[in-house]
PQR file with spaces between the fields and no chain letter, atoms N, CA, C, O and H, PARSE charges and radii, in Angstrom:
ATOM       1  N    UNK     1      -9.327   11.519   -4.717 -0.4000 1.5000
ATOM       2  CA   UNK     1      -9.576   10.210   -5.285 -0.0000 2.0000
ATOM       3  C    UNK     1      -9.493    9.169   -4.171  0.5500 1.7000
ATOM       4  O    UNK     1      -8.388    8.845   -3.735 -0.5500 1.4000
ATOM       5  N    UNK     2     -10.605    8.639   -3.700 -0.4000 1.5000
ATOM       6  CA   UNK     2     -10.566    7.629   -2.638 -0.0000 2.0000
ATOM       7  C    UNK     2     -10.036    6.305   -3.162  0.5500 1.7000
ATOM       8  O    UNK     2     -10.370    5.876   -4.266 -0.5500 1.4000
ATOM       9  H    UNK     2     -11.502    8.902   -4.055  0.4000 1.0000
ATOM      10  N    UNK     3      -9.207    5.670   -2.353 -0.4000 1.5000
ATOM      11  CA   UNK     3      -8.641    4.379   -2.717 -0.0000 2.0000
ATOM      12  C    UNK     3      -9.466    3.262   -2.104  0.5500 1.7000
ATOM      13  O    UNK     3     -10.119    3.450   -1.077 -0.5500 1.4000
ATOM      14  H    UNK     3      -8.936    6.019   -1.456  0.4000 1.0000
ATOM      15  N    UNK     4      -9.434    2.110   -2.732 -0.4000 1.5000
ATOM      16  CA   UNK     4     -10.026    0.919   -2.148 -0.0000 2.0000
ATOM      17  C    UNK     4      -9.175    0.532   -0.948  0.5500 1.7000
ATOM      18  O    UNK     4      -7.979    0.281   -1.098 -0.5500 1.4000
ATOM      19  H    UNK     4      -8.904    1.957   -3.566  0.4000 1.0000
ATOM      20  N    UNK     5      -9.767    0.481    0.234 -0.4000 1.5000
ATOM      21  CA   UNK     5      -9.011    0.233    1.463 -0.0000 2.0000
ATOM      22  C    UNK     5      -8.735   -1.251    1.692  0.5500 1.7000
ATOM      23  O    UNK     5      -8.219   -1.617    2.748 -0.5500 1.4000
ATOM      24  H    UNK     5     -10.738    0.685    0.356  0.4000 1.0000
ATOM      25  N    UNK     6      -9.063   -2.111    0.733 -0.4000 1.5000
ATOM      26  CA   UNK     6      -8.935   -3.545    0.904 -0.0000 2.0000
ATOM      27  C    UNK     6      -7.522   -4.035    1.162  0.5500 1.7000
ATOM      28  O    UNK     6      -7.338   -4.947    1.968 -0.5500 1.4000
ATOM      29  H    UNK     6      -9.482   -1.814   -0.125  0.4000 1.0000
ATOM      30  N    UNK     7      -6.523   -3.470    0.512 -0.4000 1.5000
ATOM      31  CA   UNK     7      -5.142   -3.918    0.689 -0.0000 2.0000
ATOM      32  C    UNK     7      -4.337   -3.017    1.616  0.5500 1.7000
ATOM      33  O    UNK     7      -3.219   -3.369    1.995 -0.5500 1.4000
ATOM      34  H    UNK     7      -6.673   -2.730   -0.143  0.4000 1.0000
ATOM      35  N    UNK     8      -4.870   -1.889    1.980 -0.4000 1.5000
ATOM      36  CA   UNK     8      -4.108   -0.915    2.757 -0.0000 2.0000
ATOM      37  C    UNK     8      -3.637   -1.474    4.095  0.5500 1.7000
ATOM      38  O    UNK     8      -2.500   -1.227    4.498 -0.5500 1.4000
ATOM      39  H    UNK     8      -5.778   -1.604    1.673  0.4000 1.0000
ATOM      40  N    UNK     9      -4.483   -2.214    4.783 -0.4000 1.5000
ATOM      41  CA   UNK     9      -4.093   -2.782    6.081 -0.0000 2.0000
ATOM      42  C    UNK     9      -2.913   -3.737    5.916  0.5500 1.7000
ATOM      43  O    UNK     9      -2.025   -3.786    6.768 -0.5500 1.4000
ATOM      44  H    UNK     9      -5.407   -2.415    4.456  0.4000 1.0000
ATOM      45  N    UNK    10      -2.905   -4.497    4.817 -0.4000 1.5000
ATOM      46  CA   UNK    10      -1.820   -5.440    4.561 -0.0000 2.0000
ATOM      47  C    UNK    10      -0.513   -4.700    4.274  0.5500 1.7000
ATOM      48  O    UNK    10       0.550   -5.111    4.737 -0.5500 1.4000
ATOM      49  H    UNK    10      -3.626   -4.457    4.125  0.4000 1.0000
ATOM      50  N    UNK    11      -0.591   -3.627    3.523 -0.4000 1.5000
ATOM      51  CA   UNK    11       0.595   -2.830    3.215 -0.0000 2.0000
ATOM      52  C    UNK    11       1.112   -2.108    4.455  0.5500 1.7000
ATOM      53  O    UNK    11       2.323   -1.977    4.634 -0.5500 1.4000
ATOM      54  H    UNK    11      -1.455   -3.292    3.147  0.4000 1.0000
ATOM      55  N    UNK    12       0.204   -1.637    5.315 -0.4000 1.5000
ATOM      56  CA   UNK    12       0.619   -1.029    6.581 -0.0000 2.0000
ATOM      57  C    UNK    12       1.338   -2.045    7.457  0.5500 1.7000
ATOM      58  O    UNK    12       2.358   -1.730    8.070 -0.5500 1.4000
ATOM      59  H    UNK    12      -0.780   -1.744    5.170  0.4000 1.0000
ATOM      60  N    UNK    13       0.811   -3.259    7.518 -0.4000 1.5000
ATOM      61  CA   UNK    13       1.442   -4.318    8.298 -0.0000 2.0000
ATOM      62  C    UNK    13       2.836   -4.629    7.752  0.5500 1.7000
ATOM      63  O    UNK    13       3.780   -4.807    8.522 -0.5500 1.4000
ATOM      64  H    UNK    13      -0.018   -3.515    7.020  0.4000 1.0000
ATOM      65  N    UNK    14       2.964   -4.694    6.441 -0.4000 1.5000
ATOM      66  CA   UNK    14       4.258   -4.958    5.808 -0.0000 2.0000
ATOM      67  C    UNK    14       5.275   -3.881    6.162  0.5500 1.7000
ATOM      68  O    UNK    14       6.410   -4.195    6.519 -0.5500 1.4000
ATOM      69  H    UNK    14       2.197   -4.549    5.816  0.4000 1.0000
ATOM      70  N    UNK    15       4.883   -2.620    6.067 -0.4000 1.5000
ATOM      71  CA   UNK    15       5.825   -1.530    6.352 -0.0000 2.0000
ATOM      72  C    UNK    15       6.182   -1.471    7.832  0.5500 1.7000
ATOM      73  O    UNK    15       7.264   -1.003    8.185 -0.5500 1.4000
ATOM      74  H    UNK    15       3.960   -2.364    5.777  0.4000 1.0000
ATOM      75  N    UNK    16       5.291   -1.936    8.701 -0.4000 1.5000
ATOM      76  CA   UNK    16       5.600   -1.975   10.133 -0.0000 2.0000
ATOM      77  C    UNK    16       6.535   -3.125   10.485  0.5500 1.7000
ATOM      78  O    UNK    16       7.346   -2.999   11.402 -0.5500 1.4000
ATOM      79  H    UNK    16       4.412   -2.316    8.414  0.4000 1.0000
ATOM      80  N    UNK    17       6.436   -4.230    9.778 -0.4000 1.5000
ATOM      81  CA   UNK    17       7.241   -5.418   10.092 -0.0000 2.0000
ATOM      82  C    UNK    17       8.642   -5.394    9.486  0.5500 1.7000
ATOM      83  O    UNK    17       9.585   -5.901   10.092 -0.5500 1.4000
ATOM      84  H    UNK    17       5.777   -4.332    9.033  0.4000 1.0000
ATOM      85  N    UNK    18       8.784   -4.817    8.313 -0.4000 1.5000
ATOM      86  CA   UNK    18      10.073   -4.830    7.615 -0.0000 2.0000
ATOM      87  C    UNK    18      10.761   -3.486    7.839  0.5500 1.7000
ATOM      88  O    UNK    18      10.240   -2.436    7.465 -0.5500 1.4000
ATOM      89  H    UNK    18       8.017   -4.405    7.821  0.4000 1.0000
ATOM      90  N    UNK    19      11.926   -3.539    8.448 -0.4000 1.5000
ATOM      91  CA   UNK    19      12.617   -2.335    8.899 -0.0000 2.0000
ATOM      92  C    UNK    19      12.948   -1.358    7.774  0.5500 1.7000
ATOM      93  O    UNK    19      12.838   -0.148    7.972 -0.5500 1.4000
ATOM      94  H    UNK    19      12.349   -4.392    8.751  0.4000 1.0000
ATOM      95  N    UNK    20      13.346   -1.841    6.613 -0.4000 1.5000
ATOM      96  CA   UNK    20      13.846   -0.963    5.558 -0.0000 2.0000
ATOM      97  C    UNK    20      12.774   -0.511    4.570  0.5500 1.7000
ATOM      98  O    UNK    20      13.097    0.131    3.570 -0.5500 1.4000
ATOM      99  H    UNK    20      13.435   -2.824    6.453  0.4000 1.0000
ATOM     100  N    UNK    21      11.521   -0.826    4.824 -0.4000 1.5000
ATOM     101  CA   UNK    21      10.426   -0.377    3.952 -0.0000 2.0000
ATOM     102  C    UNK    21       9.734    0.806    4.613  0.5500 1.7000
ATOM     103  O    UNK    21       9.306    0.719    5.763 -0.5500 1.4000
ATOM     104  H    UNK    21      11.258   -1.347    5.636  0.4000 1.0000
ATOM     105  N    UNK    22       9.626    1.906    3.888 -0.4000 1.5000
ATOM     106  CA   UNK    22       8.927    3.091    4.405 -0.0000 2.0000
ATOM     107  C    UNK    22       7.514    3.199    3.857  0.5500 1.7000
ATOM     108  O    UNK    22       6.582    3.519    4.595 -0.5500 1.4000
ATOM     109  H    UNK    22       9.974    1.978    2.953  0.4000 1.0000
ATOM     110  N    UNK    23       7.348    2.934    2.567 -0.4000 1.5000
ATOM     111  CA   UNK    23       6.065    3.066    1.894 -0.0000 2.0000
ATOM     112  C    UNK    23       5.865    1.865    0.983  0.5500 1.7000
ATOM     113  O    UNK    23       6.830    1.255    0.522 -0.5500 1.4000
ATOM     114  H    UNK    23       8.105    2.673    1.967  0.4000 1.0000
ATOM     115  N    UNK    24       4.609    1.533    0.730 -0.4000 1.5000
ATOM     116  CA   UNK    24       4.303    0.436   -0.189 -0.0000 2.0000
ATOM     117  C    UNK    24       3.095    0.825   -1.031  0.5500 1.7000
ATOM     118  O    UNK    24       2.159    1.456   -0.541 -0.5500 1.4000
ATOM     119  H    UNK    24       3.825    2.029    1.104  0.4000 1.0000
ATOM     120  N    UNK    25       3.130    0.444   -2.296 -0.4000 1.5000
ATOM     121  CA   UNK    25       2.036    0.701   -3.233 -0.0000 2.0000
ATOM     122  C    UNK    25       1.707   -0.572   -3.990  0.5500 1.7000
ATOM     123  O    UNK    25       2.579   -1.405   -4.238 -0.5500 1.4000
ATOM     124  H    UNK    25       3.891   -0.069   -2.694  0.4000 1.0000
ATOM     125  N    UNK    26       0.439   -0.713   -4.353 -0.4000 1.5000
ATOM     126  CA   UNK    26       0.013   -1.752   -5.286 -0.0000 2.0000
ATOM     127  C    UNK    26      -0.611   -1.026   -6.464  0.5500 1.7000
ATOM     128  O    UNK    26      -1.509   -0.201   -6.293 -0.5500 1.4000
ATOM     129  H    UNK    26      -0.269   -0.036   -4.151  0.4000 1.0000
ATOM     130  N    UNK    27      -0.128   -1.337   -7.663 -0.4000 1.5000
ATOM     131  CA   UNK    27      -0.624   -0.694   -8.876 -0.0000 2.0000
ATOM     132  C    UNK    27      -1.384   -1.694   -9.732  0.5500 1.7000
ATOM     133  O    UNK    27      -1.056   -2.880   -9.759 -0.5500 1.4000
ATOM     134  H    UNK    27       0.601   -2.006   -7.802  0.4000 1.0000
ATOM     135  N    UNK    28      -2.400   -1.206  -10.428 -0.4000 1.5000
ATOM     136  CA   UNK    28      -3.130   -2.039  -11.377 -0.0000 2.0000
ATOM     137  C    UNK    28      -2.307   -2.171  -12.657  0.5500 1.7000
ATOM     138  O    UNK    28      -1.260   -1.538  -12.795 -0.5500 1.4000
ATOM     139  H    UNK    28      -2.667   -0.243  -10.405  0.4000 1.0000
ATOM     140  N    UNK    29      -2.778   -2.987  -13.582 -0.4000 1.5000
ATOM     141  CA   UNK    29      -2.065   -3.176  -14.855 -0.0000 2.0000
ATOM     142  C    UNK    29      -1.893   -1.874  -15.629  0.5500 1.7000
ATOM     143  O    UNK    29      -0.917   -1.707  -16.362 -0.5500 1.4000
ATOM     144  H    UNK    29      -3.629   -3.501  -13.470  0.4000 1.0000
ATOM     145  N    UNK    30      -2.835   -0.957  -15.469 -0.4000 1.5000
ATOM     146  CA   UNK    30      -2.736    0.312  -16.195 -0.0000 2.0000
ATOM     147  C    UNK    30      -2.061    1.414  -15.377  0.5500 1.7000
ATOM     148  O    UNK    30      -2.071    2.578  -15.777 -0.5500 1.4000
ATOM     149  H    UNK    30      -3.628   -1.092  -14.874  0.4000 1.0000
ATOM     150  N    UNK    31      -1.475    1.050  -14.233 -0.4000 1.5000
ATOM     151  CA   UNK    31      -0.687    1.994  -13.455 -0.0000 2.0000
ATOM     152  C    UNK    31      -1.440    2.798  -12.418  0.5500 1.7000
ATOM     153  O    UNK    31      -0.863    3.696  -11.804 -0.5500 1.4000
ATOM     154  H    UNK    31      -1.467    0.105  -13.908  0.4000 1.0000
ATOM     155  N    UNK    32      -2.709    2.504  -12.203 -0.4000 1.5000
ATOM     156  CA   UNK    32      -3.474    3.216  -11.185 -0.0000 2.0000
ATOM     157  C    UNK    32      -3.216    2.606   -9.813  0.5500 1.7000
ATOM     158  O    UNK    32      -3.051    1.392   -9.688 -0.5500 1.4000
ATOM     159  H    UNK    32      -3.178    1.775  -12.701  0.4000 1.0000
ATOM     160  N    UNK    33      -3.184    3.449   -8.789 -0.4000 1.5000
ATOM     161  CA   UNK    33      -2.955    2.969   -7.427 -0.0000 2.0000
ATOM     162  C    UNK    33      -4.199    2.244   -6.933  0.5500 1.7000
ATOM     163  O    UNK    33      -5.298    2.797   -6.940 -0.5500 1.4000
ATOM     164  H    UNK    33      -3.318    4.434   -8.891  0.4000 1.0000
ATOM     165  N    UNK    34      -4.009    0.993   -6.502 -0.4000 1.5000
ATOM     166  CA   UNK    34      -5.131    0.220   -5.953 -0.0000 2.0000
ATOM     167  C    UNK    34      -4.964   -0.033   -4.463  0.5500 1.7000
ATOM     168  O    UNK    34      -5.893   -0.506   -3.809 -0.5500 1.4000
ATOM     169  H    UNK    34      -3.116    0.543   -6.497  0.4000 1.0000
ATOM     170  N    UNK    35      -3.798    0.276   -3.923 -0.4000 1.5000
ATOM     171  CA   UNK    35      -3.547    0.145   -2.494 -0.0000 2.0000
ATOM     172  C    UNK    35      -2.309    0.928   -2.124  0.5500 1.7000
ATOM     173  O    UNK    35      -1.372    1.033   -2.915 -0.5500 1.4000
ATOM     174  H    UNK    35      -3.044    0.661   -4.455  0.4000 1.0000
ATOM     175  N    UNK    36      -2.301    1.490   -0.898 -0.4000 1.5000
ATOM     176  CA   UNK    36      -1.152    2.272   -0.445 -0.0000 2.0000
ATOM     177  C    UNK    36      -1.059    2.215    1.068  0.5500 1.7000
ATOM     178  O    UNK    36      -2.070    2.207    1.771 -0.5500 1.4000
ATOM     179  H    UNK    36      -3.062    1.405   -0.254  0.4000 1.0000
ATOM     180  N    UNK    37       0.178    2.177    1.560 -0.4000 1.5000
ATOM     181  CA   UNK    37       0.384    2.236    3.001 -0.0000 2.0000
ATOM     182  C    UNK    37       0.199    3.675    3.468  0.5500 1.7000
ATOM     183  O    UNK    37       0.302    4.610    2.675 -0.5500 1.4000
ATOM     184  H    UNK    37       1.000    2.184    0.989  0.4000 1.0000
ATOM     185  N    UNK    38      -0.073    3.846    4.758 -0.4000 1.5000
ATOM     186  CA   UNK    38      -0.267    5.192    5.293 -0.0000 2.0000
ATOM     187  C    UNK    38       1.046    5.860    5.646  0.5500 1.7000
ATOM     188  O    UNK    38       1.106    7.083    5.780 -0.5500 1.4000
ATOM     189  H    UNK    38      -0.156    3.086    5.402  0.4000 1.0000
ATOM     190  N    UNK    39       2.104    5.069    5.800 -0.4000 1.5000
ATOM     191  CA   UNK    39       3.419    5.603    6.207 -0.0000 2.0000
ATOM     192  C    UNK    39       4.048    6.283    5.100  0.5500 1.7000
ATOM     193  O    UNK    39       5.157    6.800    5.242 -0.5500 1.4000
ATOM     194  H    UNK    39       2.055    4.076    5.691  0.4000 1.0000
C-alpha cells in the first residue's frame, strides 16, 4: 500500500530534530495512515 509522500519529509524532519521521538504517524479521521516517518 503506497503512502502519500506529502507529509513524510516533515515527519522525518520532526523525528530527526526531537531527541525522544523515534517514529511519527499521521492518521486520517477513519484511522488510515496518511503519513509516516522512515525511522
